[in-house]
N, C-alpha and C positions, 0 to 999 in steps of 0.2 A: 453624654451618657459613661455611665460609669462602666467602671470593668465586666469585659462579659460581655457589655451593648453589641445592638446591630451594627452598628461605625464600623465599632471595632473591628468586626468579625467581616466586614466588607473586604478591609482590603487585604489580607492573607488568602482569601475568595480569591480577589479580584489578581492579586501576583500570580498566586499558581495558576491563571490560567495564562498569564501573559510567560511564565516562566517554561511552563513546564509542558504549556501547549505543542502535542506533538511528540516528544521528546522521550515517550514511555512506548510510541510503536518502536522508533529510528532504534530507541536503545536495546530494544529485545531486540529484533533483527541484529542489528550491529553484534549484541552478545550472541546472538544463535551460530551465529557466522565466525566469528570469534573463538569460540569453542568448540568448533567442527563438528557441528550439533547433524549436519547432512550427511559428512563425511560419517560416525559415527552410527546413524541410520539413515541410507543410501534409499531408502522407497519413501521418507516424512514430504508429505507436502500440508501445507500453512497458507490459508487466507486470509491477509490481513482486511477485515471488513468494521465500515464504519469509522476510518482514521484518515480517508481520504487516499490520495495519490502523492500531495504536494510534498510530505517530509524523504521520498524517494530517490532522488538527483542529491540531493547532499549527504542521505547515508551511503547511495554507491559512489562518490567522489570521497569521503572519508576510506571505505575500503579501499578502493584506490589507491591510497595513500596507505592505509595498514598495508597492504601487500607489497607497494612497493619500498618501504620504510623494513619486512621484510622477509627478505627472499627466501625461496624452501618453506617458508613456518603451514602457507597453503599448500595441498595437491593441489586444487584447481582456482583459480583465479574467484575470487569470493563475489564477484559480480557477475558472474556468469553460474555459481552456485544455485545466488539468488534466483537468477532466472529462470533458471531452470526447477526452484523450487517450491518458488513463492505467487502464490496468485493476490489479485491487488481490487478491490471496490475504490476506484474513484468517486468526491463527491463532485454534484451537479457541477461545478465553478471548475475543479483541476478542467486543465486544460489537456488534452488530451491523444489531440496531436504531435504538440509539442512535448508530451508524455512519452510516446513508442521512443523517443531518443534515446530513453535508456530502460525503460521496460519495452516485453515484448507485449504485443497485441495477445498472442495467446495466454495470458496469465490477468490479462484483465477482464472483472466482472459487472457487469448490471446490476447496480443496486434498485431495487423497489420500494424499501418498505418504508415509504413516506406513512409519517412525517421526521423522519429519521432521515441526519443531511446527504447520506448520499442519495437518497430513493429522490426522485420527482413527484407531483401530484397523479402526472402521465406517465406511465414509464415511458410511452414513447417519446415524453419529452425529452428527454433523455439522450434517446437517438436522434432523433431531430435536430439536435440545441447542444450538447455533449460532444456527441461521436460527430456533428458539421467536419466536413473535411480529412474525416476515415476512410479507406476505401472500402468499397461494400463488403468485401469479405471479411476485413478485419469486426467491419459492424456483427454481420453474422455471429463471428464466434464471440466478438464481447454479449450481443446480446442474448446467446444461451450456448454455444456454442461450447465455451469454457470450461464453464458449470456441468458440462456434460463429462468436459474430460477430467476436470478434477475429483467428478467424486465417481467417475469413473463407473457414469451409467454409458448402455445400447444405445449408441448414436441413432437417429431414425429419419 
């Protein structure tokens, strides 16, 4: 095909998906923490939706490194600030029991807007499959209590 044909356009779009997959969300939260957004706006709460959670261990590791290399820059360790201010909707294939080593259980949300990536056809499948091995208390939190807390809705 000639210039501008479909074959030539497929490479940049395919490569973009490989090179940048997960970068936008981790770059955003890394920048928010390094620019001390949550120090300046301590009541700010953010939810990462439709990004999954596989990016979190790496960004937290890089934030640990930034804090270690810049003693005194952060008023509070950025990992702790992330844990206080950021809620996350894991994809159904994310390994939530392993993720709990890095993310507080009270900051995980159940996504159920099928056919989007974090949802399952039947929301109960997320509970029985993705949350298998997670404590009943944490399943209740992730299944709804955390969203109520994030949105500051009265618990019923």
